[in-house]
Biopython code that builds the backbone (N, CA, C, O; Angstrom):
import numpy as np
from Bio.PDB.StructureBuilder import StructureBuilder

atoms = [
    (1, "MET", "N", (162.389, 83.664, 131.569)),
    (1, "MET", "CA", (160.876, 83.278, 131.674)),
    (1, "MET", "C", (160.174, 83.843, 132.524)),
    (1, "MET", "O", (160.722, 83.775, 133.624)),
    (2, "THR", "N", (159.091, 84.443, 132.553)),
    (2, "THR", "CA", (157.932, 85.388, 133.444)),
    (2, "THR", "C", (157.399, 84.474, 134.516)),
    (2, "THR", "O", (157.118, 83.303, 134.262)),
    (3, "SER", "N", (157.265, 84.985, 135.672)),
    (3, "SER", "CA", (156.994, 84.229, 137.043)),
    (3, "SER", "C", (155.491, 84.393, 136.895)),
    (3, "SER", "O", (155.008, 85.504, 136.679)),
    (4, "PRO", "N", (154.705, 83.240, 137.014)),
    (4, "PRO", "CA", (153.195, 83.292, 137.047)),
    (4, "PRO", "C", (152.902, 84.051, 138.448)),
    (4, "PRO", "O", (151.753, 84.469, 138.594)),
    (5, "LEU", "N", (153.615, 84.217, 139.246)),
    (5, "LEU", "CA", (152.911, 84.946, 140.262)),
    (5, "LEU", "C", (152.522, 86.581, 140.197)),
    (5, "LEU", "O", (152.550, 87.226, 139.149)),
    (6, "ASP", "N", (152.296, 86.919, 140.999)),
    (6, "ASP", "CA", (151.931, 88.554, 141.189)),
    (6, "ASP", "C", (153.115, 89.010, 141.407)),
    (6, "ASP", "O", (153.764, 88.688, 142.403)),
    (7, "PRO", "N", (153.682, 90.092, 140.187)),
    (7, "PRO", "CA", (155.052, 90.574, 140.135)),
    (7, "PRO", "C", (155.449, 91.036, 141.615)),
    (7, "PRO", "O", (156.570, 90.788, 142.059)),
    (8, "ASP", "N", (154.566, 91.658, 142.292)),
    (8, "ASP", "CA", (155.094, 92.269, 143.893)),
    (8, "ASP", "C", (155.289, 91.439, 144.755)),
    (8, "ASP", "O", (155.955, 91.808, 145.722)),
    (9, "LEU", "N", (154.810, 90.108, 144.721)),
    (9, "LEU", "CA", (155.190, 88.877, 145.423)),
    (9, "LEU", "C", (156.144, 88.683, 145.304)),
    (9, "LEU", "O", (156.999, 88.695, 146.189)),
    (10, "ALA", "N", (156.381, 88.298, 143.471)),
    (10, "ALA", "CA", (157.434, 87.485, 143.114)),
    (10, "ALA", "C", (159.042, 88.565, 143.460)),
    (10, "ALA", "O", (160.119, 88.012, 143.677)),
    (11, "ALA", "N", (158.928, 89.710, 143.450)),
    (11, "ALA", "CA", (160.117, 90.581, 143.888)),
    (11, "ALA", "C", (160.299, 90.214, 145.379)),
    (11, "ALA", "O", (161.463, 90.014, 145.727)),
    (12, "ARG", "N", (159.425, 90.106, 146.222)),
    (12, "ARG", "CA", (159.744, 89.829, 147.333)),
    (12, "ARG", "C", (160.545, 88.906, 147.774)),
    (12, "ARG", "O", (161.344, 89.016, 148.703)),
    (13, "LEU", "N", (160.256, 87.596, 146.838)),
    (13, "LEU", "CA", (160.979, 86.449, 147.253)),
    (13, "LEU", "C", (162.604, 86.406, 147.110)),
    (13, "LEU", "O", (163.214, 86.785, 146.111)),
    (14, "LYS", "N", (163.216, 85.850, 148.346)),
    (14, "LYS", "CA", (164.633, 85.609, 147.924)),
    (14, "LYS", "C", (165.139, 84.269, 148.019)),
    (14, "LYS", "O", (165.478, 83.635, 149.018)),
    (15, "ARG", "N", (165.130, 83.884, 146.575)),
    (15, "ARG", "CA", (165.673, 82.398, 146.364)),
    (15, "ARG", "C", (166.870, 81.970, 146.400)),
    (15, "ARG", "O", (167.813, 82.724, 146.159)),
    (16, "ASN", "N", (167.018, 80.789, 146.682)),
    (16, "ASN", "CA", (168.485, 80.297, 146.521)),
    (16, "ASN", "C", (169.269, 80.149, 145.020)),
    (16, "ASN", "O", (168.672, 80.464, 143.991)),
    (17, "GLU", "N", (170.267, 79.784, 145.002)),
    (17, "GLU", "CA", (170.895, 79.621, 143.616)),
    (17, "GLU", "C", (170.248, 78.694, 142.929)),
    (17, "GLU", "O", (170.703, 78.450, 141.811)),
    (18, "HIS", "N", (169.249, 78.069, 143.306)),
    (18, "HIS", "CA", (168.438, 77.027, 142.579)),
    (18, "HIS", "C", (167.262, 77.514, 142.184)),
    (18, "HIS", "O", (166.628, 76.839, 141.373)),
    (19, "GLY", "N", (166.779, 78.614, 142.595)),
    (19, "GLY", "CA", (165.408, 79.245, 142.188)),
    (19, "GLY", "C", (164.307, 79.096, 143.250)),
    (19, "GLY", "O", (163.160, 79.509, 143.076)),
    (20, "LEU", "N", (164.777, 78.414, 144.473)),
    (20, "LEU", "CA", (163.804, 77.901, 145.565)),
    (20, "LEU", "C", (163.724, 78.661, 146.841)),
    (20, "LEU", "O", (164.682, 79.234, 147.361)),
    (21, "VAL", "N", (162.521, 78.623, 147.303)),
    (21, "VAL", "CA", (162.526, 79.062, 148.750)),
    (21, "VAL", "C", (162.260, 77.910, 149.524)),
    (21, "VAL", "O", (161.743, 76.933, 148.983)),
    (22, "PRO", "N", (162.574, 77.905, 150.823)),
    (22, "PRO", "CA", (162.406, 76.622, 151.854)),
    (22, "PRO", "C", (160.708, 77.188, 152.323)),
    (22, "PRO", "O", (160.295, 78.320, 152.575)),
    (23, "ALA", "N", (160.192, 76.196, 152.303)),
    (23, "ALA", "CA", (158.266, 76.251, 152.873)),
    (23, "ALA", "C", (158.330, 75.502, 153.997)),
    (23, "ALA", "O", (158.729, 74.346, 153.853)),
    (24, "VAL", "N", (157.995, 75.925, 155.232)),
    (24, "VAL", "CA", (158.040, 75.369, 156.236)),
    (24, "VAL", "C", (156.403, 74.869, 156.355)),
    (24, "VAL", "O", (155.646, 75.840, 156.368)),
    (25, "VAL", "N", (155.791, 73.695, 156.434)),
    (25, "VAL", "CA", (154.543, 73.154, 156.618)),
    (25, "VAL", "C", (154.018, 73.115, 157.924)),
    (25, "VAL", "O", (154.549, 72.338, 158.718)),
    (26, "GLN", "N", (153.105, 73.786, 158.281)),
    (26, "GLN", "CA", (152.445, 74.128, 159.625)),
    (26, "GLN", "C", (151.066, 73.604, 159.910)),
    (26, "GLN", "O", (150.217, 74.227, 159.273)),
    (27, "GLN", "N", (150.598, 72.677, 160.649)),
    (27, "GLN", "CA", (148.991, 72.244, 160.628)),
    (27, "GLN", "C", (148.334, 73.539, 161.673)),
    (27, "GLN", "O", (148.585, 73.861, 162.835)),
    (28, "HIS", "N", (147.662, 73.918, 160.935)),
    (28, "HIS", "CA", (147.175, 75.547, 160.898)),
    (28, "HIS", "C", (146.357, 75.605, 162.523)),
    (28, "HIS", "O", (146.356, 76.727, 163.029)),
    (29, "ASP", "N", (145.919, 74.878, 163.053)),
    (29, "ASP", "CA", (145.037, 74.612, 164.329)),
    (29, "ASP", "C", (145.799, 74.278, 165.606)),
    (29, "ASP", "O", (145.613, 74.847, 166.682)),
    (30, "THR", "N", (146.752, 73.212, 165.361)),
    (30, "THR", "CA", (147.766, 73.041, 166.615)),
    (30, "THR", "C", (149.059, 73.610, 166.359)),
    (30, "THR", "O", (149.884, 73.201, 167.176)),
    (31, "GLY", "N", (149.488, 74.342, 165.583)),
    (31, "GLY", "CA", (150.756, 74.599, 165.417)),
    (31, "GLY", "C", (151.921, 73.837, 164.919)),
    (31, "GLY", "O", (152.927, 74.366, 164.445)),
    (32, "GLU", "N", (151.738, 72.613, 165.048)),
    (32, "GLU", "CA", (152.653, 71.338, 164.966)),
    (32, "GLU", "C", (153.160, 71.880, 163.364)),
    (32, "GLU", "O", (152.497, 72.216, 162.383)),
    (33, "VAL", "N", (154.462, 71.803, 163.576)),
    (33, "VAL", "CA", (155.717, 71.602, 162.217)),
    (33, "VAL", "C", (155.394, 70.314, 161.787)),
    (33, "VAL", "O", (155.491, 69.338, 162.530)),
    (34, "LEU", "N", (154.988, 70.253, 160.551)),
    (34, "LEU", "CA", (154.953, 68.778, 159.792)),
    (34, "LEU", "C", (156.205, 68.459, 159.097)),
    (34, "LEU", "O", (156.924, 67.487, 159.328)),
    (35, "MET", "N", (156.432, 69.588, 158.021)),
    (35, "MET", "CA", (157.508, 68.943, 157.060)),
    (35, "MET", "C", (158.145, 70.327, 156.449)),
    (35, "MET", "O", (157.440, 71.333, 156.524)),
    (36, "LEU", "N", (159.293, 70.416, 155.916)),
    (36, "LEU", "CA", (159.804, 71.174, 154.752)),
    (36, "LEU", "C", (160.060, 70.527, 153.459)),
    (36, "LEU", "O", (160.595, 69.464, 153.144)),
    (37, "GLY", "N", (159.483, 71.551, 152.762)),
    (37, "GLY", "CA", (159.457, 71.485, 151.282)),
    (37, "GLY", "C", (160.129, 72.651, 150.359)),
    (37, "GLY", "O", (160.800, 73.514, 150.925)),
    (38, "TRP", "N", (159.978, 72.681, 149.109)),
    (38, "TRP", "CA", (161.154, 73.330, 148.784)),
    (38, "TRP", "C", (159.984, 74.153, 147.491)),
    (38, "TRP", "O", (159.432, 73.344, 146.745)),
    (39, "MET", "N", (159.613, 75.794, 147.237)),
    (39, "MET", "CA", (159.213, 75.942, 146.156)),
    (39, "MET", "C", (159.743, 76.875, 145.227)),
    (39, "MET", "O", (160.613, 77.665, 145.592)),
    (40, "ASP", "N", (159.278, 76.867, 143.977)),
    (40, "ASP", "CA", (159.942, 77.755, 143.285)),
    (40, "ASP", "C", (158.481, 78.854, 142.503)),
    (40, "ASP", "O", (157.314, 78.496, 142.659)),
    (41, "ASP", "N", (158.691, 79.618, 142.033)),
    (41, "ASP", "CA", (157.716, 80.545, 141.336)),
    (41, "ASP", "C", (156.411, 79.685, 141.251)),
    (41, "ASP", "O", (155.395, 79.876, 141.919)),
    (42, "GLU", "N", (156.596, 78.771, 140.377)),
    (42, "GLU", "CA", (155.734, 77.856, 139.802)),
    (42, "GLU", "C", (154.987, 76.835, 140.850)),
    (42, "GLU", "O", (153.769, 76.698, 140.734)),
    (43, "ALA", "N", (155.588, 76.223, 141.719)),
    (43, "ALA", "CA", (154.957, 75.851, 142.689)),
    (43, "ALA", "C", (154.194, 76.573, 143.968)),
    (43, "ALA", "O", (153.304, 75.948, 144.546)),
    (44, "LEU", "N", (154.477, 77.594, 144.294)),
    (44, "LEU", "CA", (153.966, 78.529, 144.791)),
    (44, "LEU", "C", (152.838, 79.008, 144.245)),
    (44, "LEU", "O", (151.849, 78.848, 144.960)),
    (45, "HIS", "N", (152.646, 79.569, 143.166)),
    (45, "HIS", "CA", (151.495, 79.798, 142.238)),
    (45, "HIS", "C", (150.243, 78.618, 142.389)),
    (45, "HIS", "O", (149.055, 78.826, 142.637)),
    (46, "ARG", "N", (150.934, 77.320, 142.153)),
    (46, "ARG", "CA", (149.787, 76.228, 142.365)),
    (46, "ARG", "C", (149.410, 76.383, 143.582)),
    (46, "ARG", "O", (148.216, 76.669, 143.677)),
    (47, "THR", "N", (150.096, 76.287, 144.758)),
    (47, "THR", "CA", (149.708, 76.509, 145.747)),
    (47, "THR", "C", (148.778, 77.298, 146.223)),
    (47, "THR", "O", (147.913, 77.023, 147.054)),
    (48, "LEU", "N", (149.069, 78.771, 145.411)),
    (48, "LEU", "CA", (147.998, 79.565, 145.902)),
    (48, "LEU", "C", (146.716, 79.576, 145.247)),
    (48, "LEU", "O", (145.723, 80.068, 145.782)),
    (49, "THR", "N", (146.708, 78.984, 143.965)),
    (49, "THR", "CA", (145.477, 78.828, 143.178)),
    (49, "THR", "C", (144.702, 77.952, 143.381)),
    (49, "THR", "O", (143.482, 78.108, 143.363)),
    (50, "THR", "N", (145.632, 76.257, 143.740)),
    (50, "THR", "CA", (144.661, 75.345, 143.977)),
    (50, "THR", "C", (144.372, 75.079, 145.449)),
    (50, "THR", "O", (143.350, 74.441, 145.700)),
    (51, "GLY", "N", (145.220, 75.529, 146.553)),
    (51, "GLY", "CA", (144.851, 75.368, 147.635)),
    (51, "GLY", "C", (145.292, 74.232, 148.252)),
    (51, "GLY", "O", (145.030, 73.929, 149.416)),
    (52, "ARG", "N", (146.218, 73.352, 147.190)),
    (52, "ARG", "CA", (146.736, 72.095, 147.743)),
    (52, "ARG", "C", (148.298, 72.410, 147.639)),
    (52, "ARG", "O", (148.693, 72.986, 146.626)),
    (53, "GLY", "N", (149.250, 72.042, 148.690)),
    (53, "GLY", "CA", (150.597, 71.922, 149.109)),
    (53, "GLY", "C", (151.172, 70.988, 147.450)),
    (53, "GLY", "O", (151.003, 69.858, 146.994)),
    (54, "THR", "N", (151.840, 72.154, 147.038)),
    (54, "THR", "CA", (152.888, 72.079, 146.002)),
    (54, "THR", "C", (154.120, 72.243, 146.094)),
    (54, "THR", "O", (154.490, 73.159, 146.829)),
    (55, "PHE", "N", (155.215, 71.369, 145.344)),
    (55, "PHE", "CA", (156.438, 71.564, 146.020)),
    (55, "PHE", "C", (157.223, 71.363, 144.703)),
    (55, "PHE", "O", (156.620, 71.013, 143.689)),
    (56, "TRP", "N", (158.559, 71.579, 144.701)),
    (56, "TRP", "CA", (159.492, 71.044, 143.817)),
    (56, "TRP", "C", (160.296, 69.957, 144.390)),
    (56, "TRP", "O", (160.766, 70.011, 145.527)),
    (57, "SER", "N", (160.433, 69.049, 143.649)),
    (57, "SER", "CA", (161.235, 67.741, 144.378)),
    (57, "SER", "C", (162.758, 68.136, 143.668)),
    (57, "SER", "O", (162.976, 68.295, 142.467)),
    (58, "ARG", "N", (163.618, 68.228, 144.670)),
    (58, "ARG", "CA", (164.902, 68.240, 144.141)),
    (58, "ARG", "C", (165.789, 67.089, 143.400)),
    (58, "ARG", "O", (166.590, 67.171, 142.470)),
    (59, "SER", "N", (165.260, 65.812, 144.297)),
    (59, "SER", "CA", (165.788, 64.338, 143.957)),
    (59, "SER", "C", (164.821, 64.252, 142.555)),
    (59, "SER", "O", (165.398, 63.829, 141.553)),
    (60, "ARG", "N", (164.059, 64.451, 142.485)),
    (60, "ARG", "CA", (163.053, 64.073, 140.841)),
    (60, "ARG", "C", (162.935, 65.086, 140.239)),
    (60, "ARG", "O", (162.329, 64.907, 139.183)),
    (61, "GLN", "N", (163.319, 66.374, 140.461)),
    (61, "GLN", "CA", (163.561, 67.177, 139.090)),
    (61, "GLN", "C", (162.187, 67.650, 138.884)),
    (61, "GLN", "O", (162.145, 68.417, 137.922)),
    (62, "GLU", "N", (160.946, 67.450, 139.494)),
    (62, "GLU", "CA", (159.354, 67.751, 139.120)),
    (62, "GLU", "C", (158.749, 68.190, 140.140)),
    (62, "GLU", "O", (159.206, 68.052, 141.274)),
    (63, "TYR", "N", (157.588, 68.805, 139.867)),
    (63, "TYR", "CA", (156.704, 69.307, 141.006)),
    (63, "TYR", "C", (155.735, 67.846, 141.541)),
    (63, "TYR", "O", (155.417, 66.821, 140.939)),
    (64, "TRP", "N", (155.533, 68.216, 142.613)),
    (64, "TRP", "CA", (154.634, 67.019, 143.406)),
    (64, "TRP", "C", (153.671, 67.858, 144.267)),
    (64, "TRP", "O", (153.842, 68.938, 144.832)),
    (65, "VAL", "N", (152.452, 66.917, 144.188)),
    (65, "VAL", "CA", (151.406, 67.627, 144.911)),
    (65, "VAL", "C", (151.152, 66.822, 146.163)),
    (65, "VAL", "O", (150.775, 65.659, 146.027)),
    (66, "LYS", "N", (151.366, 67.459, 147.680)),
    (66, "LYS", "CA", (151.395, 66.393, 148.539)),
    (66, "LYS", "C", (150.254, 65.682, 148.720)),
    (66, "LYS", "O", (149.215, 66.331, 148.848)),
    (67, "GLY", "N", (150.198, 64.259, 148.767)),
    (67, "GLY", "CA", (149.164, 63.332, 148.729)),
    (67, "GLY", "C", (148.692, 63.124, 147.415)),
    (67, "GLY", "O", (147.586, 62.584, 147.385)),
    (68, "GLU", "N", (149.117, 63.347, 146.491)),
    (68, "GLU", "CA", (148.670, 63.186, 145.126)),
    (68, "GLU", "C", (148.962, 61.562, 145.068)),
    (68, "GLU", "O", (148.201, 60.986, 144.291)),
    (69, "THR", "N", (149.772, 60.842, 145.637)),
    (69, "THR", "CA", (149.733, 59.382, 145.353)),
    (69, "THR", "C", (149.348, 58.494, 146.578)),
    (69, "THR", "O", (148.815, 57.390, 146.463)),
    (70, "SER", "N", (149.715, 59.165, 147.916)),
    (70, "SER", "CA", (149.439, 58.547, 149.499)),
    (70, "SER", "C", (147.922, 58.868, 149.593)),
    (70, "SER", "O", (147.242, 58.040, 150.200)),
    (71, "GLY", "N", (147.327, 59.910, 149.097)),
    (71, "GLY", "CA", (146.342, 60.539, 149.893)),
    (71, "GLY", "C", (146.024, 61.211, 150.962)),
    (71, "GLY", "O", (144.894, 61.451, 151.387)),
    (72, "HIS", "N", (147.275, 61.582, 151.491)),
    (72, "HIS", "CA", (147.840, 62.474, 152.772)),
    (72, "HIS", "C", (147.805, 63.583, 152.405)),
    (72, "HIS", "O", (148.850, 64.230, 152.469)),
    (73, "ARG", "N", (146.715, 64.147, 151.938)),
    (73, "ARG", "CA", (146.621, 65.534, 151.666)),
    (73, "ARG", "C", (146.791, 66.769, 152.251)),
    (73, "ARG", "O", (146.747, 66.882, 153.476)),
    (74, "GLN", "N", (146.986, 67.735, 151.503)),
    (74, "GLN", "CA", (147.617, 68.926, 152.417)),
    (74, "GLN", "C", (146.373, 69.912, 151.951)),
    (74, "GLN", "O", (146.177, 70.019, 150.740)),
    (75, "HIS", "N", (145.648, 70.532, 152.742)),
    (75, "HIS", "CA", (144.751, 71.339, 152.270)),
    (75, "HIS", "C", (144.987, 73.077, 152.631)),
    (75, "HIS", "O", (144.450, 73.447, 153.675)),
    (76, "VAL", "N", (145.539, 73.841, 152.052)),
    (76, "VAL", "CA", (146.311, 75.092, 152.262)),
    (76, "VAL", "C", (145.147, 75.987, 152.933)),
    (76, "VAL", "O", (143.986, 75.721, 152.623)),
    (77, "VAL", "N", (145.396, 76.991, 153.800)),
    (77, "VAL", "CA", (144.765, 77.261, 154.782)),
    (77, "VAL", "C", (145.263, 78.860, 154.753)),
    (77, "VAL", "O", (144.499, 79.808, 154.569)),
    (78, "GLU", "N", (146.312, 78.931, 154.913)),
    (78, "GLU", "CA", (147.199, 80.250, 154.578)),
    (78, "GLU", "C", (148.791, 80.124, 154.344)),
    (78, "GLU", "O", (149.550, 79.179, 154.560)),
    (79, "VAL", "N", (148.972, 81.122, 153.943)),
    (79, "VAL", "CA", (150.522, 81.127, 153.330)),
    (79, "VAL", "C", (151.064, 82.591, 153.659)),
    (79, "VAL", "O", (150.526, 83.666, 153.394)),
    (80, "ARG", "N", (152.204, 82.359, 154.271)),
    (80, "ARG", "CA", (153.005, 83.606, 154.750)),
    (80, "ARG", "C", (154.241, 83.790, 154.461)),
    (80, "ARG", "O", (154.886, 82.751, 154.595)),
    (81, "LEU", "N", (155.006, 84.911, 154.030)),
    (81, "LEU", "CA", (156.394, 85.011, 153.770)),
    (81, "LEU", "C", (156.880, 85.673, 154.695)),
    (81, "LEU", "O", (156.232, 86.643, 155.090)),
    (82, "ASP", "N", (158.287, 85.325, 155.382)),
    (82, "ASP", "CA", (158.482, 85.836, 156.626)),
    (82, "ASP", "C", (159.212, 87.338, 156.162)),
    (82, "ASP", "O", (159.326, 87.773, 155.016)),
    (83, "CYS", "N", (159.557, 87.820, 157.145)),
    (83, "CYS", "CA", (160.172, 89.531, 157.134)),
    (83, "CYS", "C", (161.414, 89.473, 156.380)),
    (83, "CYS", "O", (162.008, 90.547, 156.472)),
    (84, "ASP", "N", (162.098, 88.514, 155.584)),
    (84, "ASP", "CA", (163.272, 88.561, 155.062)),
    (84, "ASP", "C", (162.982, 88.267, 153.456)),
    (84, "ASP", "O", (163.776, 88.442, 152.532)),
    (85, "GLY", "N", (161.686, 87.796, 153.387)),
    (85, "GLY", "CA", (161.384, 87.349, 151.850)),
    (85, "GLY", "C", (161.952, 85.968, 151.620)),
    (85, "GLY", "O", (161.704, 85.486, 150.515)),
    (86, "ASP", "N", (162.791, 85.118, 152.603)),
    (86, "ASP", "CA", (163.611, 83.975, 151.829)),
    (86, "ASP", "C", (162.998, 82.776, 152.794)),
    (86, "ASP", "O", (163.740, 81.801, 152.917)),
    (87, "THR", "N", (161.669, 82.731, 153.528)),
    (87, "THR", "CA", (161.210, 81.489, 153.730)),
    (87, "THR", "C", (159.816, 81.727, 153.746)),
    (87, "THR", "O", (159.372, 82.807, 154.137)),
    (88, "LEU", "N", (159.147, 80.882, 153.386)),
    (88, "LEU", "CA", (157.286, 80.619, 153.531)),
    (88, "LEU", "C", (156.873, 79.725, 154.601)),
    (88, "LEU", "O", (157.368, 78.637, 154.897)),
    (89, "LEU", "N", (156.130, 80.191, 155.012)),
    (89, "LEU", "CA", (155.252, 79.375, 156.142)),
    (89, "LEU", "C", (153.872, 78.858, 155.487)),
    (89, "LEU", "O", (153.175, 79.728, 154.964)),
    (90, "VAL", "N", (153.460, 77.677, 155.466)),
    (90, "VAL", "CA", (152.276, 77.375, 154.977)),
    (90, "VAL", "C", (151.502, 76.321, 155.770)),
    (90, "VAL", "O", (151.651, 75.114, 155.965)),
    (91, "LYS", "N", (150.417, 77.455, 156.238)),
    (91, "LYS", "CA", (149.650, 76.693, 157.244)),
    (91, "LYS", "C", (148.353, 75.643, 156.598)),
    (91, "LYS", "O", (147.362, 76.213, 156.142)),
    (92, "VAL", "N", (148.392, 74.572, 156.589)),
    (92, "VAL", "CA", (147.561, 73.240, 156.612)),
    (92, "VAL", "C", (146.365, 72.886, 157.213)),
    (92, "VAL", "O", (145.966, 73.512, 158.195)),
    (93, "ASP", "N", (145.762, 71.982, 156.756)),
    (93, "ASP", "CA", (144.908, 71.037, 157.432)),
    (93, "ASP", "C", (145.407, 69.545, 157.057)),
    (93, "ASP", "O", (144.523, 69.040, 156.364)),
    (94, "GLN", "N", (146.195, 68.882, 157.194)),
    (94, "GLN", "CA", (146.576, 67.774, 156.769)),
    (94, "GLN", "C", (146.102, 66.736, 157.253)),
    (94, "GLN", "O", (145.999, 66.391, 158.431)),
    (95, "GLU", "N", (145.652, 65.964, 155.814)),
    (95, "GLU", "CA", (145.384, 64.757, 156.131)),
    (95, "GLU", "C", (146.001, 63.645, 156.406)),
    (95, "GLU", "O", (146.727, 63.242, 155.497)),
    (96, "GLY", "N", (145.955, 62.935, 157.465)),
    (96, "GLY", "CA", (146.746, 61.746, 157.511)),
    (96, "GLY", "C", (148.394, 62.240, 157.877)),
    (96, "GLY", "O", (148.719, 63.397, 158.144)),
    (97, "PRO", "N", (149.262, 61.130, 157.819)),
    (97, "PRO", "CA", (150.578, 61.452, 158.147)),
    (97, "PRO", "C", (151.340, 62.646, 157.282)),
    (97, "PRO", "O", (151.018, 62.731, 156.097)),
    (98, "ALA", "N", (152.225, 63.476, 157.740)),
    (98, "ALA", "CA", (152.669, 64.510, 156.558)),
    (98, "ALA", "C", (154.356, 63.826, 155.814)),
    (98, "ALA", "O", (154.886, 64.300, 154.809)),
    (99, "CYS", "N", (154.921, 62.625, 156.651)),
    (99, "CYS", "CA", (155.999, 62.709, 156.320)),
    (99, "CYS", "C", (156.165, 61.031, 155.468)),
    (99, "CYS", "O", (155.626, 59.957, 155.739)),
    (100, "HIS", "N", (156.866, 61.302, 154.685)),
    (100, "HIS", "CA", (157.021, 59.999, 153.756)),
    (100, "HIS", "C", (156.984, 58.450, 154.184)),
    (100, "HIS", "O", (156.487, 57.478, 153.614)),
    (101, "THR", "N", (157.900, 58.607, 155.756)),
    (101, "THR", "CA", (158.013, 57.289, 156.569)),
    (101, "THR", "C", (156.637, 57.041, 157.244)),
    (101, "THR", "O", (156.543, 56.006, 157.904)),
    (102, "GLY", "N", (155.737, 57.723, 157.175)),
    (102, "GLY", "CA", (154.218, 57.787, 157.400)),
    (102, "GLY", "C", (154.362, 57.851, 159.021)),
    (102, "GLY", "O", (153.759, 57.043, 159.728)),
    (103, "ALA", "N", (155.085, 58.725, 159.486)),
    (103, "ALA", "CA", (155.045, 59.799, 160.546)),
    (103, "ALA", "C", (154.011, 60.685, 160.196)),
    (103, "ALA", "O", (153.613, 60.956, 159.063)),
    (104, "ARG", "N", (153.522, 61.208, 161.530)),
    (104, "ARG", "CA", (152.569, 62.405, 161.668)),
    (104, "ARG", "C", (153.469, 63.749, 161.126)),
    (104, "ARG", "O", (152.951, 64.579, 160.379)),
    (105, "THR", "N", (154.494, 63.830, 161.464)),
    (105, "THR", "CA", (155.554, 64.640, 161.084)),
    (105, "THR", "C", (156.905, 64.328, 161.091)),
    (105, "THR", "O", (157.581, 63.797, 161.973)),
    (106, "CYS", "N", (157.312, 64.874, 159.600)),
    (106, "CYS", "CA", (158.782, 64.658, 159.956)),
    (106, "CYS", "C", (160.044, 65.047, 160.970)),
    (106, "CYS", "O", (161.225, 64.844, 160.689)),
    (107, "PHE", "N", (159.607, 65.590, 162.087)),
    (107, "PHE", "CA", (160.345, 66.392, 162.888)),
    (107, "PHE", "C", (160.154, 65.442, 164.241)),
    (107, "PHE", "O", (160.229, 65.981, 165.345)),
    (108, "ASP", "N", (159.949, 64.264, 164.145)),
    (108, "ASP", "CA", (159.780, 63.355, 165.301)),
    (108, "ASP", "C", (160.948, 62.175, 165.391)),
    (108, "ASP", "O", (160.964, 61.325, 166.280)),
    (109, "ALA", "N", (161.710, 62.249, 164.550)),
    (109, "ALA", "CA", (162.844, 61.229, 164.624)),
    (109, "ALA", "C", (163.958, 60.970, 165.649)),
    (109, "ALA", "O", (164.321, 59.905, 166.148)),
    (110, "ASP", "N", (164.501, 62.487, 165.872)),
    (110, "ASP", "CA", (165.552, 62.602, 166.927)),
    (110, "ASP", "C", (165.249, 64.060, 167.595)),
    (110, "ASP", "O", (165.089, 65.166, 167.078)),
    (111, "GLN", "N", (165.236, 63.698, 168.704)),
    (111, "GLN", "CA", (165.480, 65.182, 169.499)),
    (111, "GLN", "C", (166.909, 65.602, 169.832)),
    (111, "GLN", "O", (167.471, 64.896, 170.669)),
    (112, "LEU", "N", (167.536, 66.541, 169.369)),
    (112, "LEU", "CA", (168.822, 66.968, 169.803)),
    (112, "LEU", "C", (169.363, 67.515, 170.727)),
    (112, "LEU", "O", (170.565, 67.428, 170.979)),
    (113, "LEU", "N", (168.119, 68.477, 171.673)),
    (113, "LEU", "CA", (168.367, 69.032, 172.849)),
    (113, "LEU", "C", (167.233, 68.544, 173.717)),
    (113, "LEU", "O", (167.168, 68.888, 174.898)),
]
sb = StructureBuilder()
sb.init_structure("model")
sb.init_model(0)
sb.init_chain("A")
sb.init_seg("    ")
for serial, (resi, resn, name, xyz) in enumerate(atoms, 1):
    if name == "N":
        sb.init_residue(resn, " ", resi, " ")
    sb.init_atom(name, np.array(xyz, "f"), 0.0, 1.0, " ", f" {name:<3s}", serial, name[0])
structure = sb.get_structure()
């Protein structure tokens, strides 16, 4: 299957054994880390072309657009690829909570250190 991504970008991605790349989602103006999602080529393509955070659900085995059912949308401001090509940084303007628990961020449950 041909990737919907620009060939140069697709060639730079280092995917895991399931064809996925982790995507760290960050609030663009505060730097707050909101969540971690997974993207394949199609999810990244949809994110880049629609401006909405689109991810691959590993549990449901389907694409999902953040906020499609909850209304807590992510408006994508910027997408960056790290130096190794194995992680994406997705900077967004988040409407409402980012976490499925209703919390602003998925990273406020436990502080380990």
